[in-house]
C-alpha positions as CSV (number, residue, x, y, z in Angstrom):
1,M,94.2,105.1,97.4
2,E,97.6,106.5,97.1
3,I,99.9,103.4,96.0
4,Q,102.9,103.2,94.0
5,S,104.1,99.8,93.4
6,F,107.8,98.3,94.1
7,I,106.9,94.8,92.2
8,P,107.7,95.8,89.0
9,N,104.5,95.2,86.3
10,D,106.0,92.5,84.5
11,H,107.4,90.6,87.3
12,H,105.3,87.7,88.6
13,P,105.6,86.4,91.1
14,F,107.9,88.5,92.9
15,L,109.5,86.1,95.1
16,M,110.6,86.5,98.6
17,A,112.7,83.7,100.8
18,G,114.6,83.2,103.5
19,P,114.7,81.3,107.4
20,C,111.7,82.1,109.7
21,S,114.3,83.4,112.1
22,A,117.8,84.6,111.7
23,E,119.3,82.4,114.2
24,T,123.2,82.4,113.7
25,E,125.4,83.9,110.9
26,A,126.5,81.4,109.4
27,Q,122.9,79.7,109.0
28,V,121.8,83.3,107.3
29,Q,124.6,83.2,105.3
30,Q,124.4,79.6,104.1
31,T,121.0,80.0,103.5
32,V,120.9,82.6,101.4
33,D,124.1,80.7,99.8
34,E,121.9,77.9,98.9
35,L,119.2,80.1,97.6
36,I,120.8,81.7,94.6
37,Q,122.2,78.5,94.1
38,F,119.1,76.9,93.6
39,V,116.6,79.8,93.6
40,P,118.6,82.2,91.5
41,Q,115.3,84.7,90.4
42,V,114.5,85.5,94.6
43,D,114.1,89.1,94.3
44,V,113.9,89.5,98.3
45,I,116.1,88.0,101.6
46,R,113.1,87.4,104.7
47,A,114.4,86.7,107.9
48,G,112.4,87.2,111.2
49,I,114.9,89.1,114.0
50,W,112.4,90.0,116.2
51,K,110.2,86.8,117.0
52,P,106.2,87.9,118.6
53,R,105.8,84.2,120.5
54,T,102.2,83.0,121.8
55,R,103.5,81.6,125.0
56,P,106.9,83.2,126.9
57,N,110.0,80.9,127.3
58,A,109.8,80.5,123.4
59,F,112.9,81.4,120.7
60,E,111.8,85.4,120.5
61,G,114.8,86.0,117.8
62,V,118.6,87.4,118.1
63,G,117.4,90.9,118.0
64,A,119.2,94.0,116.6
65,I,122.7,92.1,116.0
66,G,120.7,89.8,113.3
67,L,120.0,92.9,110.9
68,S,123.6,92.7,110.0
69,W,124.0,89.5,109.0
70,I,121.0,89.7,106.6
71,K,121.9,92.9,105.2
72,E,125.1,91.3,104.6
73,A,123.8,88.3,103.1
74,A,121.8,89.5,101.0
75,K,124.2,92.7,99.8
76,K,126.3,89.8,98.9
77,Y,123.8,88.9,96.0
78,N,122.8,92.1,95.5
79,K,119.4,91.1,96.5
80,L,117.1,93.2,98.9
81,C,116.4,92.2,102.4
82,T,113.0,92.9,104.6
83,V,112.2,92.0,108.5
84,E,109.3,92.2,110.2
85,V,109.0,95.6,112.9
86,A,106.7,95.7,115.4
87,N,107.6,98.9,117.7
88,T,109.6,102.2,116.9
89,E,112.6,100.8,118.4
90,H,112.9,97.9,115.7
91,V,112.1,100.9,113.0
92,E,114.8,103.0,113.6
93,A,116.8,100.0,113.9
94,A,116.2,98.8,110.8
95,L,116.5,101.8,109.0
96,K,119.8,102.3,110.6
97,A,121.1,99.0,109.2
98,G,119.6,99.8,105.8
99,I,116.9,97.3,105.8
100,D,114.7,98.0,102.3
101,I,112.2,96.6,102.6
102,L,109.9,96.5,106.3
103,W,107.0,94.6,107.0
104,I,104.5,94.5,109.7
105,G,103.0,91.3,111.4
106,A,99.6,89.4,111.9
107,R,100.0,89.8,115.4
108,S,100.8,94.0,114.8
109,T,98.0,94.3,112.3
110,V,94.9,93.6,115.0
111,S,96.3,96.7,117.3
112,P,95.7,100.5,115.6
113,F,97.9,101.6,118.4
114,I,100.8,99.6,117.3
115,V,100.3,100.6,113.8
116,Q,100.1,103.9,114.2
117,E,103.5,104.0,115.9
118,I,105.1,102.3,113.7
119,A,103.3,105.0,111.1
120,E,104.8,107.9,113.0
121,A,108.2,106.4,113.0
122,L,108.1,106.2,109.2
123,R,106.7,109.7,108.9
124,G,108.5,110.9,105.6
125,V,110.7,108.2,105.1
126,D,110.4,106.3,101.8
127,I,110.4,102.7,102.0
128,P,108.7,100.3,100.9
129,V,105.7,98.3,104.1
130,M,104.5,95.2,103.8
131,I,101.3,94.6,105.9
132,K,100.1,91.2,107.1
133,N,96.4,90.7,107.7
134,P,95.1,90.6,111.1
135,V,95.0,87.3,113.1
136,N,91.3,87.5,113.0
137,P,89.0,87.9,109.3
138,D,88.7,91.7,110.0
139,L,88.9,93.3,106.1
140,E,88.7,96.8,107.7
141,L,91.2,96.7,110.2
142,W,93.6,95.5,107.5
143,I,92.7,98.3,105.5
144,G,92.9,100.5,108.2
145,A,96.5,100.1,108.6
146,F,96.9,100.8,105.2
147,E,95.7,104.1,105.4
148,R,97.5,104.8,108.7
149,M,100.5,104.5,106.4
150,E,99.4,106.1,103.7
151,K,98.0,109.1,105.9
152,V,102.1,109.5,107.2
153,G,103.4,109.4,103.2
154,V,104.2,105.9,103.1
155,K,103.2,105.0,99.5
156,K,104.7,101.9,98.4
157,L,102.8,99.8,100.1
158,A,101.7,95.6,99.7
159,A,99.7,93.1,101.3
160,I,100.9,90.3,102.6
161,H,98.0,87.2,102.9
162,R,98.8,84.7,105.9
163,G,95.4,83.0,106.7
164,F,93.4,83.5,109.7
165,S,93.5,82.0,113.0
166,S,90.9,79.7,113.8
167,Y,89.6,77.8,117.2
168,T,88.8,74.8,115.5
169,K,91.3,72.4,114.0
170,T,91.7,72.4,110.3
171,E,93.6,71.2,107.2
172,Y,95.5,75.0,107.6
173,R,97.3,76.3,110.3
174,N,95.6,79.6,109.5
175,K,92.9,79.2,107.3
176,P,93.4,81.0,104.0
177,T,89.8,82.9,104.2
178,W,90.2,83.8,100.0
179,E,87.5,86.1,99.5
180,L,89.3,88.1,101.9
181,P,92.1,89.2,99.9
182,I,90.1,89.0,96.7
183,E,87.5,92.0,98.6
184,L,90.8,94.0,99.8
185,K,91.9,93.7,95.9
186,R,88.3,94.6,94.7
187,R,88.1,97.5,97.4
188,I,91.9,98.7,96.6
189,P,93.1,97.5,93.1
190,N,96.2,98.8,93.0
191,L,97.4,97.5,95.8
192,P,99.9,94.1,95.5
193,I,99.0,91.1,97.5
194,I,101.7,88.5,98.1
195,C,100.8,85.3,99.7
196,D,102.5,83.6,103.1
197,P,101.8,79.9,102.3
198,S,103.7,78.9,104.9
199,H,102.3,80.8,107.5
200,I,98.7,79.7,106.3
201,C,100.0,75.9,105.8
202,G,101.9,75.4,108.9
203,R,103.5,72.5,107.1
204,R,105.7,71.4,104.0
205,D,103.3,69.1,102.1
206,T,100.4,71.3,101.4
207,L,102.6,74.4,100.5
208,Q,102.6,73.7,97.0
209,K,98.6,73.6,96.7
210,V,98.2,77.0,98.6
211,S,101.0,78.6,96.2
212,Q,99.1,77.4,93.6
213,K,95.9,78.7,94.3
214,A,97.3,82.3,94.9
215,M,98.8,82.2,91.5
216,D,95.3,81.3,89.9
217,L,94.2,84.1,92.2
218,N,96.4,86.2,90.0
219,F,98.2,86.8,93.7
220,D,101.4,89.4,92.8
221,G,104.1,87.0,94.7
222,L,105.4,84.6,97.3
223,M,106.9,85.0,100.6
224,I,107.9,81.3,101.2
225,E,110.2,80.3,104.4
226,S,113.2,78.3,103.5
227,H,116.2,77.2,105.7
228,F,119.5,74.8,104.8
229,Q,118.3,72.8,107.7
230,P,114.7,73.1,108.7
231,D,114.2,70.2,110.6
232,E,117.0,71.8,112.9
233,A,115.4,75.6,112.9
234,W,115.1,77.0,116.1
235,S,110.8,78.5,114.8
236,D,108.8,76.9,112.8
237,A,110.4,74.4,111.5
238,K,107.7,72.1,110.3
239,Q,107.1,74.8,108.0
240,Q,110.0,75.7,106.4
241,I,111.9,73.8,103.2
242,T,114.8,73.6,101.6
243,P,116.4,76.0,99.3
244,E,116.3,73.2,96.8
245,Q,112.8,72.1,97.8
246,L,111.9,75.7,97.2
247,A,113.1,75.1,93.6
248,K,111.2,72.4,93.0
249,L,108.4,73.8,94.2
250,L,108.5,76.6,92.2
251,S,109.1,74.5,89.5
252,Q,105.3,72.4,89.6
253,I,103.7,75.9,89.5
254,I,101.2,76.2,86.7
255,Y,101.4,80.4,86.0
256,R,98.5,81.5,84.1
257,E,97.5,84.6,82.2
258,N,95.7,87.5,82.6
259,I,92.7,87.9,79.6
260,N,92.1,90.5,78.0
261,L,89.0,90.4,76.9
262,E,89.2,92.1,73.7
263,E,91.5,89.4,72.0
264,E,89.0,87.4,69.6
265,E,90.0,83.9,71.2
266,H,88.4,84.6,74.4
267,A,84.7,85.1,72.8
268,S,83.8,82.0,73.7
269,L,84.5,83.0,77.4
270,N,82.6,86.2,77.2
271,E,79.5,84.3,76.4
272,L,80.3,82.0,79.1
273,R,80.4,85.5,81.8
274,S,77.1,86.6,79.5
275,K,75.3,83.5,80.8
276,I,76.9,83.9,84.5
277,D,75.5,87.6,84.1
278,R,72.1,86.5,83.5
279,I,71.6,83.9,85.9
280,D,73.3,86.2,88.9
281,N,70.7,88.7,88.1
282,Y,67.7,86.0,88.4
283,I,69.4,84.6,91.4
284,I,69.1,88.2,93.0
285,Q,65.3,88.5,91.3
286,L,64.4,85.7,93.1
287,L,66.1,86.7,96.4
288,S,64.0,89.9,96.2
289,E,60.9,87.8,96.1
290,R,61.7,85.9,98.9
291,M,62.4,88.8,101.0
292,G,59.1,89.7,99.8
293,V,57.5,87.2,100.9
294,S,59.3,87.2,104.2
295,E,57.6,90.1,104.8
296,E,54.3,88.8,104.4
297,I,55.0,86.6,106.7
298,G,56.5,89.4,109.2
299,V,53.1,90.7,109.0
300,Y,51.3,87.9,110.2
301,K,53.5,87.0,112.6
302,A,52.9,90.4,113.8
303,A,49.3,90.0,113.6
304,N,49.3,86.8,115.8
305,N,51.9,87.8,118.1
306,L,54.1,85.1,116.9
307,K,57.8,84.9,117.4
308,I,60.1,85.8,114.5
309,Y,62.5,82.9,115.0
310,Q,60.7,79.6,114.7
311,P,63.7,76.5,115.1
312,E,61.9,73.9,113.9
313,R,60.8,75.7,111.3
314,W,64.5,76.4,110.5
315,A,65.5,73.1,111.1
316,I,63.3,72.2,108.4
317,I,64.6,74.7,105.7
318,V,68.0,73.9,106.5
319,D,67.5,69.7,105.9
320,R,65.5,70.4,102.9
321,C,68.4,72.7,101.2
322,L,71.0,70.6,101.9
323,K,69.7,67.3,100.6
324,I,68.1,69.5,97.2
325,G,71.7,71.5,97.1
326,T,74.2,68.4,97.7
327,I,72.3,66.1,95.0
328,N,72.9,69.1,92.8
329,G,76.9,68.7,93.2
330,L,77.2,72.1,95.8
331,S,79.2,71.6,99.0
332,E,77.5,71.2,102.2
333,D,79.9,74.3,104.0
334,F,78.8,76.0,100.8
335,L,75.0,75.4,101.5
336,L,74.9,76.1,104.9
337,R,76.6,79.5,104.7
338,L,74.0,80.6,102.1
339,I,71.4,79.7,103.7
340,Q,72.3,81.1,107.0
341,Q,72.9,84.5,104.9
342,I,69.7,84.6,103.7
343,H,67.9,83.7,106.8
344,K,69.7,86.4,108.4
345,E,68.4,89.2,105.5
346,S,65.1,87.0,106.4
347,I,65.0,88.3,110.2
348,R,65.7,91.7,109.6
349,H,63.1,91.8,106.9
350,Q,61.0,90.5,109.5
351,T,61.7,92.7,112.3
352,M,61.1,95.4,110.2
353,V,57.9,94.8,109.3
354,M,57.2,93.6,112.6
355,N,58.2,96.8,114.3
356,K,56.1,98.9,111.6
357,E,53.0,97.3,112.6
358,Q,53.3,97.6,116.5
C-alpha cells in the first residue's frame, strides 16, 4: 500500500493525549493547560466529541459544539488535535472546524459500510486518518479499512491498536492480542502503529505495563486518555489519568533502540538468531513428518471405517503434552493453542486422505 507517514522518522514515541470526552470548554482547556505543563512533548491533543456508547441513556458526547473547544485549546500551544468520526456529518463538521487528524473508532471499523461512507466523504481531502482495530480480532477487516481509504486518495494513514472484545472476563478491558498488530505490520511494513493503552487496560494501574509492552514491540506511538479530574469524568473515568500522572508514566518507560544487524557489536545476537532459525527449520520438518504419520493413520481409519476424531485419544494427547510442556517451562495457554492448531492440521490431512480413499 502507498502510505505517507505523518509521524517523523526520528520521533519516538508519537504521543496523543487528552480527555476521553470533551465535556465543557473549561474542562478541555484546563486539561490541555496541564498537559502542556507536565507533558510538553505531547504531539496531538485528543478528545471524543461524538461518543458511541454500548447502552442508550449514557453520555454520548457534546457533539459538534465541542470541536471548537479542542481546536482552540490545541492551537493555543501550537499543537495538533484529533477527534473520532463515524459518519459523513461528523467528517464534514470536523473538516470545517479545522481538525488536524481524524480517527475511526473500533465500532466503526467493524462495518465496511461505515468505513466506505467515511472514505467517500474524504475523497480528495489531504488529511491524516487513523483507524482503530475492529472490536473483533479480524485482521482482514482492519486491513480492508486502510484499503478503502487508500482507494479514495487518503495516503496519510496510521493504525491504532486498542485491543479486542472478549466474552470472558480477563485482566484487560480489551485483550491486546499483540500478534494481530504484529502481523499487520508485517503485511503493511510502512504503516505506523499507535497503541491505545487506555482502552486495552480499562483501568489506570496497568497503563504503564501495556505502554512499555507497546514500546518494546516497536510501536510508533501512544494514545493515552488524560483528564485534569479523571474521577469526575463523564465517561471511562477509571482508565483516565491526570497529566501529572501521565508524565510519571512516561518517565518510567524504558525506550529501547532498534538494531542495526550490520554493526559488529550485535554479532552475538546474530549467532543466537541463527540458532533460532535452525530450530525453527527442525520444528517445521518434525511437523511435516507428523502430518505424514497422520495421513497413514487416515488411510488406516478409512480402511477400517473409523471416525477421524477420537475424543479419548485427543484427551490423552492434550494431557501428555501439557504435562511435558509445563515441566519444561511452557505455559498451558501456549501449549493448548499450539496443540489445537496441530490437531486441526492433522484432521485436515486425514480428511484429505480419507476422502481420496473413498
